[in-house]
C-alpha positions as CSV (number, residue, x, y, z in Angstrom):
1,M,33.8,-4.0,14.0
2,P,32.6,-3.9,10.4
3,A,29.5,-5.5,9.4
4,I,29.9,-9.0,7.9
5,R,28.3,-9.0,4.4
6,D,26.7,-12.1,2.8
7,S,27.1,-13.7,-0.7
8,R,25.4,-10.7,-2.3
9,S,27.5,-8.0,-0.8
10,D,29.5,-7.5,-4.0
11,R,26.2,-6.2,-5.9
12,P,26.2,-2.6,-7.4
13,V,24.4,-0.2,-5.3
14,G,21.0,0.3,-6.3
15,V,20.2,-3.4,-7.4
16,E,17.8,-3.9,-4.5
17,F,16.1,-0.8,-5.2
18,A,15.8,-1.6,-8.8
19,F,14.4,-5.3,-7.7
20,A,12.1,-4.2,-5.4
21,S,10.5,-1.3,-7.6
22,L,10.0,-4.0,-10.2
23,S,8.5,-6.2,-7.9
24,G,6.1,-3.4,-6.7
25,I,4.9,-2.7,-10.3
26,G,4.4,-6.6,-10.9
27,A,2.4,-7.1,-7.9
28,A,0.4,-4.0,-8.3
29,C,-0.6,-5.3,-12.0
30,I,-2.0,-8.4,-10.2
31,T,-3.9,-7.0,-7.2
32,N,-5.3,-3.6,-8.5
33,P,-9.0,-4.8,-9.1
34,I,-9.1,-5.8,-5.4
35,D,-7.8,-2.2,-4.5
36,V,-10.6,-0.6,-6.7
37,V,-13.1,-2.9,-4.8
38,K,-11.4,-2.1,-1.4
39,I,-11.6,1.8,-2.2
40,R,-15.3,1.5,-3.0
41,M,-16.3,-0.3,0.2
42,Q,-14.2,2.2,2.3
43,L,-16.0,5.1,0.8
44,Q,-19.4,3.5,1.1
45,G,-21.6,5.4,3.7
46,E,-19.1,8.0,4.4
47,L,-19.8,9.9,7.8
48,L,-23.1,8.5,7.6
49,T,-24.4,6.3,10.6
50,R,-24.9,2.4,10.4
51,G,-28.1,1.6,8.4
52,S,-28.8,5.0,7.4
53,Y,-27.8,4.6,3.7
54,K,-28.2,1.9,1.2
55,R,-25.4,-0.7,0.8
56,I,-24.7,-0.5,-2.9
57,Y,-21.6,-3.0,-2.2
58,R,-22.9,-5.7,0.0
59,N,-19.5,-7.5,0.3
60,T,-16.3,-7.8,-1.7
61,F,-17.2,-10.3,-4.7
62,H,-20.7,-8.5,-4.8
63,A,-18.8,-5.3,-5.3
64,A,-16.6,-6.9,-8.1
65,Y,-19.5,-8.0,-10.0
66,I,-21.6,-4.7,-9.5
67,I,-18.5,-2.6,-10.9
68,A,-18.0,-4.9,-13.7
69,R,-21.6,-4.9,-14.6
70,H,-22.1,-1.4,-14.6
71,E,-19.1,-0.2,-15.9
72,G,-17.3,-3.1,-17.7
73,I,-14.5,-5.5,-16.7
74,L,-11.9,-2.9,-17.5
75,A,-13.1,-0.6,-14.5
76,L,-11.8,-3.0,-12.3
77,Q,-8.2,-1.7,-13.6
78,S,-8.8,1.8,-12.9
79,G,-5.9,3.9,-11.7
80,L,-3.5,1.4,-12.7
81,A,-0.9,4.1,-14.3
82,P,-0.5,6.0,-11.3
83,A,-0.8,2.6,-9.0
84,L,2.4,1.7,-10.6
85,G,4.0,5.0,-10.2
86,Y,3.4,4.8,-6.7
87,Q,4.8,1.4,-6.2
88,L,7.7,2.7,-8.0
89,C,8.2,5.4,-5.1
90,L,6.9,3.2,-2.1
91,N,8.3,0.0,-2.6
92,G,11.2,0.8,-4.5
93,L,12.3,2.9,-1.3
94,R,10.9,0.6,1.6
95,L,11.4,-2.8,0.0
96,G,14.7,-1.9,-1.4
97,S,15.9,-0.2,1.9
98,Y,14.8,-3.2,3.8
99,H,17.0,-5.6,1.4
100,F,19.9,-3.3,1.3
101,A,20.0,-2.6,5.2
102,K,19.6,-6.5,5.7
103,R,22.3,-7.2,3.2
104,F,25.0,-5.2,5.2
105,H,23.4,-6.6,8.6
106,I,22.3,-3.0,9.5
107,T,18.9,-4.2,10.8
108,L,20.4,-7.3,12.3
109,N,21.6,-7.9,15.8
110,E,24.9,-9.6,17.0
111,K,23.7,-13.1,16.1
112,G,22.8,-12.1,12.8
113,E,19.0,-12.2,13.2
114,T,16.2,-9.4,12.7
115,S,16.4,-6.5,15.1
116,I,13.0,-5.4,16.0
117,V,13.8,-2.0,17.0
118,K,16.2,-1.4,14.0
119,T,14.2,-3.0,11.6
120,A,10.9,-1.2,12.7
121,L,12.6,2.1,12.6
122,A,14.2,1.5,9.3
123,S,11.3,0.3,7.6
124,G,8.8,2.7,9.0
125,I,10.9,5.6,7.9
126,A,11.8,4.3,4.5
127,G,8.5,3.6,3.9
128,T,7.1,6.8,5.0
129,M,9.6,8.5,2.7
130,G,8.5,6.7,-0.3
131,A,4.8,7.5,0.7
132,I,5.6,11.1,0.7
133,I,7.4,11.0,-2.4
134,G,4.6,9.2,-4.3
135,S,1.9,11.0,-2.8
136,P,0.5,12.6,-6.0
137,F,0.5,9.0,-7.3
138,Y,-1.5,7.8,-4.4
139,M,-4.1,10.6,-4.7
140,V,-4.6,10.4,-8.4
141,K,-5.1,6.5,-8.2
142,T,-7.6,6.9,-5.1
143,Q,-9.4,9.3,-7.1
144,L,-9.9,7.6,-10.2
145,Q,-10.5,4.1,-8.5
146,S,-13.3,6.1,-6.6
147,Q,-14.9,7.3,-9.8
148,A,-18.0,5.2,-10.7
149,A,-21.2,5.1,-13.0
150,K,-23.8,7.5,-11.4
151,S,-26.1,4.5,-10.0
152,I,-23.4,2.9,-8.1
153,A,-21.0,5.9,-7.2
154,V,-19.9,6.2,-3.5
155,G,-17.9,9.0,-1.8
156,Y,-16.7,12.3,-3.6
157,Q,-16.5,12.1,-7.2
158,H,-14.0,14.0,-9.3
159,H,-14.8,13.2,-12.8
160,Y,-11.5,12.7,-14.6
161,H,-11.2,11.5,-17.9
162,S,-7.7,10.0,-17.5
163,A,-4.7,9.9,-15.1
164,F,-3.0,12.5,-17.0
165,D,-6.3,14.8,-16.9
166,A,-6.0,14.3,-13.3
167,F,-2.4,15.4,-12.8
168,R,-2.8,18.4,-15.3
169,H,-6.1,19.3,-13.4
170,L,-4.4,19.5,-9.9
171,W,-1.1,21.4,-11.3
172,R,-3.6,23.9,-12.9
173,E,-5.3,24.4,-9.4
174,A,-2.5,24.9,-7.0
175,G,0.8,23.9,-8.9
176,F,3.2,21.7,-6.8
177,F,0.9,22.4,-3.7
178,G,-2.1,20.9,-5.4
179,L,-0.1,17.7,-6.5
180,Y,1.2,17.4,-2.9
181,R,-2.3,18.4,-1.0
182,G,-2.7,16.0,1.8
183,W,0.7,14.7,1.5
184,Y,0.7,13.4,5.4
185,A,-2.3,11.3,4.8
186,N,-0.4,8.2,4.1
187,T,2.3,8.5,6.6
188,P,0.6,6.7,9.6
189,K,-0.4,3.9,7.6
190,V,2.8,3.5,5.6
191,F,5.0,3.8,9.0
192,I,3.1,1.6,10.9
193,G,2.3,-1.1,7.9
194,S,5.9,-0.9,6.9
195,A,7.3,-1.5,10.4
196,T,5.1,-4.3,11.2
197,Q,5.1,-6.1,7.8
198,L,9.0,-6.0,7.3
199,T,9.7,-6.7,10.9
200,I,7.4,-9.7,11.3
201,F,8.8,-10.7,7.7
202,G,12.1,-10.9,9.1
203,L,11.2,-12.7,12.2
204,V,9.3,-15.3,10.8
205,T,12.3,-15.8,8.3
206,D,14.7,-16.3,11.2
207,F,12.5,-18.9,12.8
208,L,11.7,-20.9,9.4
209,K,15.5,-21.1,8.7
210,P,16.2,-24.2,10.9
211,F,13.5,-26.2,9.6
212,E,14.5,-29.2,7.1
213,T,11.4,-28.0,5.1
214,F,12.9,-24.7,4.2
215,K,16.5,-25.5,3.6
216,D,17.5,-24.8,0.0
217,K,14.0,-23.7,-0.5
218,P,14.2,-20.1,-0.3
219,L,11.0,-19.0,-2.2
220,L,9.0,-21.2,-0.2
221,M,10.4,-19.5,2.9
222,T,9.7,-16.2,1.5
223,F,6.1,-17.3,0.8
224,V,5.2,-18.4,4.2
225,A,6.8,-15.3,5.9
226,A,5.4,-12.9,3.3
227,L,1.9,-14.7,4.1
228,I,2.1,-14.5,7.9
229,S,3.4,-10.6,7.4
230,G,0.8,-9.7,4.9
231,C,-2.0,-10.8,7.2
232,C,-0.4,-8.7,10.1
233,L,-0.2,-5.7,7.8
234,S,-3.7,-5.6,6.9
235,V,-5.1,-5.8,10.3
236,V,-2.9,-3.0,12.0
237,M,-3.2,-0.8,9.2
238,Q,-6.9,-1.0,8.3
239,P,-8.2,2.1,10.3
240,F,-5.4,4.4,8.7
241,D,-6.0,3.0,5.4
242,V,-9.5,4.2,5.3
243,L,-8.3,7.5,6.7
244,A,-5.6,7.9,3.8
245,V,-8.6,6.9,1.3
246,R,-11.1,9.3,2.8
247,L,-8.5,12.3,2.9
248,Y,-7.2,11.7,-0.6
249,N,-10.7,11.3,-2.2
250,Q,-12.4,14.4,-0.6
251,G,-13.1,17.4,-2.6
252,T,-11.9,20.9,-2.1
253,D,-13.2,24.4,-1.7
254,R,-12.1,27.4,-3.4
255,T,-9.0,27.9,-0.9
256,G,-7.8,24.3,-1.4
257,K,-9.3,23.2,2.1
258,G,-10.7,19.5,2.5
259,M,-14.8,19.3,2.3
260,Y,-15.2,16.9,4.9
261,Y,-11.7,16.6,6.8
262,N,-9.4,19.2,8.3
263,G,-6.4,16.5,8.7
264,L,-5.5,13.3,10.7
265,F,-6.9,13.7,13.9
266,D,-10.0,15.6,12.5
267,G,-10.4,12.5,10.0
268,L,-10.0,10.0,12.7
269,Y,-12.6,11.8,15.0
270,K,-15.0,12.5,12.5
271,I,-15.0,8.9,11.3
272,F,-15.2,7.2,14.7
273,R,-17.9,9.6,16.2
274,V,-20.3,9.1,13.2
275,E,-19.5,5.6,12.1
276,G,-18.0,4.1,15.0
277,V,-15.2,1.8,15.4
278,L,-16.6,-0.4,12.5
279,G,-16.2,2.5,10.2
280,L,-12.4,2.6,10.6
281,Y,-12.7,-1.0,9.6
282,K,-14.7,-0.6,6.6
283,G,-13.4,-3.0,3.6
284,I,-11.1,-5.1,6.0
285,F,-11.6,-8.3,4.0
286,P,-10.8,-6.6,0.4
287,T,-8.0,-5.3,2.4
288,L,-7.0,-8.8,3.4
289,M,-7.6,-10.0,-0.3
290,R,-5.4,-7.2,-1.7
291,S,-2.7,-6.7,1.0
292,T,-1.6,-10.2,1.5
293,P,-1.2,-11.3,-2.1
294,H,0.4,-8.1,-2.6
295,V,3.0,-8.6,0.0
296,I,3.5,-12.3,-0.8
297,L,4.2,-11.3,-4.7
298,C,6.5,-8.6,-4.0
299,Q,8.7,-10.5,-1.8
300,V,8.5,-13.7,-4.0
301,F,9.2,-11.5,-7.3
302,Y,12.0,-9.9,-5.3
303,E,13.4,-13.3,-4.3
304,K,13.1,-14.7,-7.9
305,L,14.9,-11.8,-9.3
306,S,17.7,-12.0,-6.9
307,Q,18.4,-15.5,-8.0
308,T,18.0,-14.8,-11.5
309,Y,20.4,-11.7,-11.2
310,D,23.2,-13.9,-9.4
311,A,22.5,-17.1,-11.5
312,L,23.4,-14.7,-14.8
313,R,26.6,-12.9,-13.0
């Protein structure tokens, strides 16, 4: 029996993906400063035991102040260009696929409600594909955001002059393989994060629909569902987020081998062995401050773009 399509089913193919890309880009412009703070805190005390190093960044707000004081306020927008490129790939594919699949009831059950298994698999796979395609952007974004004034530097420092300089250096170093070095680093984070966030978003949306408060108020319902799903996303993906940042930011030797970690499992083991469980949760507060608003903005921007598009047709 063919899937029952909703009122937006006659849209041209690709509209969801375009809206998703624009939503991700818009959200990244706003949340990039807290992303810079998050990465600095995740790199602080890398592979050092607790209490054996000086804490340059005491907390999220102190980190933002220190960065702005030593490097200027614009340093909080470090890595913005590659961050936008990454959002184009990641959310363009994962958020676009989610809304496309939902539009044609691919991820819904017989009752027209969110299917946990179908949504988790579709969202996780689409997110992973987006993360792999956008891997060079994420690596350059991370390395630029970690660059700091010498007095407040944490983690490995790459000393690029710009995003273009970073891409040029990586290409000269190893060509295509240089750009896609460590392409797997983000896959656990994005698969688990996408599956969790978008499945919970769908479930919460289904739960809220019958309530009078949310009838004819899609933006309010989207906001609440995105808020809840964004908080859940931050908690489940944090250890893998720390791992991805460490893998992408590490330096390499002459053979292109990582200086600190040999892969996902080696990275998890070393961080846990030296820094303990808390090492895997470094920067959890800025992650919440970045990921939750980012999810809200992505979903609200998407809904608003959809409403505007439908009104203009």
